[in-house]
FIKE-241263 format. One line per 10 residues: their letters; for each residue x, y, z of C-alpha. Coordinates in steps of 0.05 Angstrom, whole numbers, m for minus. Example, Ala and Ser with C-alpha at 12.3 -4.5 7.8 and 13.67 -1.06 7.14 Angstrom:
2
AS = 246:m90:156 ~ 273:m21:143
END
This chain:
419
MLYLSQLLGA = 2128:1854:3996 ~ 2194:1858:4033 ~ 2229:1919:4062 ~ 2302:1937:4065 ~ 2298:1948:4140 ~ 2276:1875:4148 ~ 2332:1850:4103 ~ 2391:1887:4136 ~ 2420:1842:4189 ~ 2378:1783:4165
PVENQQRDRI = 2413:1715:4176 ~ 2447:1682:4116 ~ 2445:1606:4113 ~ 2480:1554:4072 ~ 2444:1499:4034 ~ 2442:1457:4098 ~ 2405:1514:4133 ~ 2463:1529:4179 ~ 2475:1603:4194 ~ 2539:1627:4164
GKLLDVLVPT = 2532:1703:4170 ~ 2486:1762:4159 ~ 2465:1811:4105 ~ 2501:1879:4109 ~ 2477:1916:4047 ~ 2441:1914:3981 ~ 2475:1946:3921 ~ 2440:1971:3858 ~ 2471:1992:3791 ~ 2472:2068:3786
EQVGSSEAAY = 2438:2068:3718 ~ 2376:2035:3749 ~ 2362:2097:3792 ~ 2306:2138:3761 ~ 2301:2090:3703 ~ 2234:2067:3675 ~ 2264:1997:3668 ~ 2251:1948:3725 ~ 2307:1953:3777 ~ 2337:1893:3811
PSILLIEDDA = 2394:1891:3862 ~ 2457:1863:3831 ~ 2499:1851:3893 ~ 2486:1831:3965 ~ 2541:1847:4016 ~ 2546:1790:4066 ~ 2589:1786:4128 ~ 2606:1715:4149 ~ 2615:1693:4221 ~ 2690:1703:4215
GDTWRIASRD = 2679:1777:4200 ~ 2698:1773:4126 ~ 2655:1810:4075 ~ 2631:1776:4012 ~ 2600:1805:3948 ~ 2546:1756:3927 ~ 2505:1763:3863 ~ 2431:1766:3878 ~ 2419:1708:3829 ~ 2461:1664:3875
VERRAHVIRL = 2413:1670:3934 ~ 2341:1654:3950 ~ 2297:1683:4004 ~ 2258:1641:4053 ~ 2214:1687:4096 ~ 2266:1733:4128 ~ 2325:1687:4117 ~ 2375:1692:4059 ~ 2397:1623:4034 ~ 2456:1611:3987
RAPLAQLRQP = 2445:1568:3926 ~ 2516:1540:3931 ~ 2571:1536:3982 ~ 2600:1605:3997 ~ 2671:1585:3977 ~ 2646:1562:3909 ~ 2609:1626:3892 ~ 2645:1674:3845 ~ 2649:1743:3876 ~ 2633:1800:3827
PAQGPDQEIS = 2688:1852:3825 ~ 2680:1915:3868 ~ 2654:1975:3830 ~ 2666:2050:3839 ~ 2615:2096:3873 ~ 2593:2122:3805 ~ 2573:2051:3783 ~ 2533:2024:3841 ~ 2496:2053:3901 ~ 2487:2026:3971
LAHDVLDRHV = 2415:2023:3992 ~ 2435:2021:4065 ~ 2482:2081:4062 ~ 2461:2123:4002 ~ 2385:2115:4006 ~ 2358:2092:4074 ~ 2347:2152:4120 ~ 2373:2199:4066 ~ 2338:2253:4026 ~ 2319:2235:3955
IHIERKKAIR = 2283:2276:3902 ~ 2212:2260:3884 ~ 2213:2282:3812 ~ 2137:2285:3802 ~ 2127:2329:3864 ~ 2192:2367:3853 ~ 2212:2363:3926 ~ 2260:2328:3973 ~ 2233:2272:4016 ~ 2267:2229:4069
VSDVCFEDDW = 2269:2153:4058 ~ 2240:2112:4115 ~ 2247:2046:4078 ~ 2257:2013:4010 ~ 2205:1963:3986 ~ 2219:1900:3944 ~ 2175:1852:3907 ~ 2184:1778:3924 ~ 2229:1770:3863 ~ 2275:1826:3890
RILGIDNSPL = 2249:1878:3841 ~ 2251:1947:3874 ~ 2180:1975:3878 ~ 2195:2042:3909 ~ 2210:2079:3973 ~ 2168:2090:4035 ~ 2173:2159:4065 ~ 2115:2152:4113 ~ 2117:2149:4189 ~ 2093:2077:4181
GLIRRLVPAW = 2161:2061:4151 ~ 2196:2083:4214 ~ 2147:2045:4259 ~ 2158:1982:4218 ~ 2232:1984:4236 ~ 2216:1982:4310 ~ 2175:1918:4309 ~ 2197:1846:4296 ~ 2200:1827:4222 ~ 2149:1771:4230
IKSKPASLVP = 2095:1821:4251 ~ 2054:1839:4190 ~ 2047:1913:4179 ~ 2001:1952:4134 ~ 2032:1966:4065 ~ 2050:2039:4056 ~ 2037:2084:3997 ~ 2102:2080:3958 ~ 2139:2130:3915 ~ 2155:2090:3852
WDEVELVGSQ = 2229:2076:3843 ~ 2230:2107:3773 ~ 2206:2174:3802 ~ 2265:2179:3849 ~ 2332:2215:3841 ~ 2387:2207:3892 ~ 2421:2266:3926 ~ 2484:2232:3949 ~ 2529:2238:4010 ~ 2532:2302:4050
EPRDEETLPT = 2607:2298:4057 ~ 2652:2340:4012 ~ 2686:2299:3959 ~ 2759:2302:3939 ~ 2781:2310:3867 ~ 2788:2235:3855 ~ 2716:2220:3874 ~ 2681:2276:3838 ~ 2623:2250:3796 ~ 2614:2261:3722
HVSSGHLAEL = 2581:2329:3713 ~ 2520:2304:3677 ~ 2449:2304:3703 ~ 2421:2235:3708 ~ 2350:2209:3699 ~ 2293:2258:3705 ~ 2333:2311:3744 ~ 2359:2340:3679 ~ 2288:2353:3657 ~ 2270:2399:3715
HPADIAEIVH = 2273:2474:3709 ~ 2333:2505:3746 ~ 2283:2543:3790 ~ 2252:2476:3811 ~ 2321:2447:3826 ~ 2337:2509:3867 ~ 2274:2499:3908 ~ 2296:2428:3922 ~ 2365:2452:3942 ~ 2333:2497:3994
QLSAGEGARL = 2299:2436:4024 ~ 2366:2400:4034 ~ 2425:2412:4080 ~ 2483:2452:4052 ~ 2524:2388:4042 ~ 2467:2353:4006 ~ 2453:2414:3963 ~ 2527:2416:3943 ~ 2526:2343:3923 ~ 2464:2355:3881
IERLDDETAA = 2495:2416:3846 ~ 2558:2376:3833 ~ 2519:2324:3793 ~ 2493:2376:3744 ~ 2528:2398:3680 ~ 2560:2467:3684 ~ 2503:2504:3649 ~ 2448:2473:3692 ~ 2489:2482:3755 ~ 2502:2555:3740
ATMEEVDTER = 2429:2569:3722 ~ 2407:2533:3787 ~ 2457:2572:3829 ~ 2429:2637:3801 ~ 2361:2617:3829 ~ 2387:2599:3899 ~ 2387:2651:3954 ~ 2453:2684:3973 ~ 2468:2649:4039 ~ 2455:2580:4010
QRQILENIQL = 2497:2597:3948 ~ 2556:2613:3993 ~ 2546:2549:4034 ~ 2543:2507:3971 ~ 2606:2537:3943 ~ 2643:2524:4008 ~ 2623:2450:4003 ~ 2646:2440:3931 ~ 2717:2425:3909 ~ 2751:2489:3886
ERAADILQTM = 2761:2471:3813 ~ 2689:2450:3806 ~ 2665:2513:3840 ~ 2706:2555:3792 ~ 2676:2519:3732 ~ 2606:2536:3756 ~ 2624:2608:3773 ~ 2651:2623:3704 ~ 2589:2594:3672 ~ 2545:2640:3713
GPDEAADLLA = 2530:2711:3690 ~ 2588:2756:3710 ~ 2543:2799:3753 ~ 2516:2738:3790 ~ 2586:2710:3799 ~ 2612:2777:3825 ~ 2556:2782:3876 ~ 2568:2711:3900 ~ 2643:2721:3906 ~ 2632:2787:3942
SMPEERAQEL = 2593:2749:3997 ~ 2652:2702:4010 ~ 2716:2712:4050 ~ 2765:2749:4006 ~ 2818:2695:4010 ~ 2772:2641:3981 ~ 2743:2689:3931 ~ 2813:2704:3905 ~ 2828:2630:3900 ~ 2767:2619:3857
LRLMTPEESE = 2783:2679:3813 ~ 2852:2650:3800 ~ 2821:2584:3777 ~ 2773:2617:3729 ~ 2793:2632:3657 ~ 2829:2699:3650 ~ 2773:2729:3608 ~ 2717:2710:3657 ~ 2759:2728:3718 ~ 2774:2797:3689
EVQELLEYEA = 2700:2812:3677 ~ 2681:2791:3747 ~ 2737:2831:3779 ~ 2716:2893:3742 ~ 2646:2886:3770 ~ 2673:2875:3840 ~ 2704:2945:3838 ~ 2635:2978:3839 ~ 2596:2991:3902 ~ 2543:2939:3914
DSAGGLMTTD = 2491:2993:3927 ~ 2497:3023:3858 ~ 2479:3011:3785 ~ 2550:2988:3774 ~ 2541:2935:3828 ~ 2477:2910:3794 ~ 2498:2909:3721 ~ 2524:2853:3677 ~ 2576:2858:3623 ~ 2542:2805:3580
YTTLSPQNNV = 2507:2841:3522 ~ 2513:2851:3447 ~ 2545:2913:3417 ~ 2552:2932:3344 ~ 2566:2993:3301 ~ 2506:3032:3274 ~ 2535:3015:3205 ~ 2522:2941:3214 ~ 2459:2915:3180 ~ 2402:2873:3207
REALDAVRSD = 2430:2807:3180 ~ 2496:2819:3215 ~ 2461:2839:3279 ~ 2419:2775:3281 ~ 2482:2734:3268 ~ 2516:2769:3326 ~ 2457:2757:3372 ~ 2454:2684:3352 ~ 2529:2676:3364 ~ 2527:2709:3432
IQKYDVRIPY = 2470:2664:3455 ~ 2504:2601:3431 ~ 2574:2619:3458 ~ 2559:2660:3520 ~ 2485:2650:3534 ~ 2473:2725:3527 ~ 2398:2737:3528 ~ 2391:2813:3531 ~ 2333:2833:3486 ~ 2369:2893:3456
VYCVTEERPE = 2429:2907:3412 ~ 2469:2967:3434 ~ 2499:3011:3379 ~ 2566:3041:3399 ~ 2622:3081:3368 ~ 2675:3040:3333 ~ 2730:3051:3384 ~ 2765:3008:3436 ~ 2716:2972:3482 ~ 2734:3017:3541
EQRLQGIVSL = 2717:3078:3498 ~ 2653:3056:3464 ~ 2602:3111:3472 ~ 2529:3090:3469 ~ 2495:3118:3406 ~ 2430:3079:3402 ~ 2391:3017:3418 ~ 2352:2967:3374 ~ 2304:2916:3402 ~ 2303:2844:3377
WDLLVAGPEQ = 2231:2853:3356 ~ 2251:2910:3309 ~ 2307:2866:3280 ~ 2259:2809:3267 ~ 2212:2851:3224 ~ 2265:2893:3188 ~ 2297:2877:3121 ~ 2364:2839:3125 ~ 2404:2895:3092 ~ 2374:2952:3131
LLADLMEADV = 2425:2990:3173 ~ 2420:2993:3248 ~ 2430:3069:3243 ~ 2362:3072:3209 ~ 2328:3029:3262 ~ 2360:3050:3327 ~ 2328:3093:3380 ~ 2379:3148:3390 ~ 2346:3179:3451 ~ 2368:3124:3498
ITVQVDSTPQ = 2347:3121:3571 ~ 2409:3107:3614 ~ 2433:3111:3686 ~ 2501:3129:3714 ~ 2545:3076:3747 ~ 2535:3109:3815 ~ 2459:3112:3809 ~ 2422:3080:3867 ~ 2388:3012:3858 ~ 2321:3044:3875
SVAETMAKYN = 2328:3096:3819 ~ 2348:3040:3771 ~ 2285:3001:3787 ~ 2241:3064:3782 ~ 2271:3082:3714 ~ 2259:3013:3686 ~ 2188:3013:3712 ~ 2174:3082:3686 ~ 2197:3068:3615 ~ 2177:2994:3614
LLALPVVNED = 2247:2969:3598 ~ 2272:2898:3600 ~ 2344:2921:3607 ~ 2375:2988:3624 ~ 2444:3012:3599 ~ 2493:3038:3650 ~ 2543:3092:3627 ~ 2598:3132:3658 ~ 2602:3208:3659 ~ 2631:3207:3588
GVLQGVVTVD = 2573:3166:3560 ~ 2616:3103:3552 ~ 2575:3039:3560 ~ 2596:3002:3623 ~ 2542:2949:3630 ~ 2469:2932:3630 ~ 2420:2921:3688 ~ 2368:2867:3671 ~ 2296:2867:3694 ~ 2305:2807:3740
DALDILLPPE = 2359:2843:3780 ~ 2316:2906:3782 ~ 2257:2866:3810 ~ 2304:2836:3862 ~ 2314:2907:3889 ~ 2240:2914:3904 ~ 2236:2849:3945 ~ 2243:2850:4021 ~ 2316:2840:4042 ~ 2304:2769:4068
RRRRPARLY = 2277:2747:4000 ~ 2331:2777:3956 ~ 2381:2733:3920 ~ 2434:2788:3916 ~ 2482:2789:3975 ~ 2510:2843:4020 ~ 2583:2847:4000 ~ 2638:2832:4049 ~ 2689:2874:4012
END
């Protein structure tokens, strides 16, 4: 086996065994990271004795012990064209001494070395103390092989530096990272620096990024948003639940929060700004405006269609349908509530008026968070409607936000608002 630390700086010889330079880096196609297919370096970066850098295909070299030998004169070798950062990765700069994600263990680990087979196939990464020790001793000293993390179980995090708009990656999860639950990704984010966490969030599609951010604690949420390009941050914010987005923006300096609100779609921005008007320490500050409302005169079939549509379009997952008066949204008084379980067992033409529970448990917008949590616990509710003094439905507090109230302050995800 051969290790990257032993290759970097290794002498490069011509066919006559004369030294002509040294190895600077090993480049791997991006699609080979986390892939179950065998991974082989495609490009070696070589610096000749004149200080010029050459891109040499790995097939054009052979290795003799810890020496790299060219199969043809350097000037005759065809240099592969340079690729963008989204097409190839640098093992020296993007992997060695960086954090990567061990998918099987769902945690971040730091890379001490990268291990190759004799035919250049990448076997895996070494994150043991032995990997660090190996780098301090001469390459010819044989060291005990380490227990490796297989290359196909690794996902990269990326640079800690903020990216500009031109270098933003495609917002699609790669490899096995997309298969992890957002709560698992959030736990990994907490193990990384703020810059690394931001780069990881950037790689996710909007829905996964938003779901992950909702699982991250408040302080880290704010740090991540400060390390992400504004347009990308706005995309993630407007995909989050409006209550979560409002709480996150409320923890940020007002100037940056207003910048992000301006970049969001008008509809999403308006919802979030409405929630920002409520005191944080109140039911209004806890509630979300994502829920399904219908007239009591709608039937079960129409209700299920509405629920299905709200899930598909807006990811609304409140387990109740709220029956309101047929007036303008700002004047819709709450008349009753129907659970999804009742809808599933009822006949398709049955009216909601015949199914709804008219004696609805509610709280006022200025109710304290503690009273909200106590009410939900007392009546075993998964969501609690919030109304104003006229009985007009303002929002809904979900059980996860109610539980958050009961946690110690240092473990809560919800922030203390700055304004």
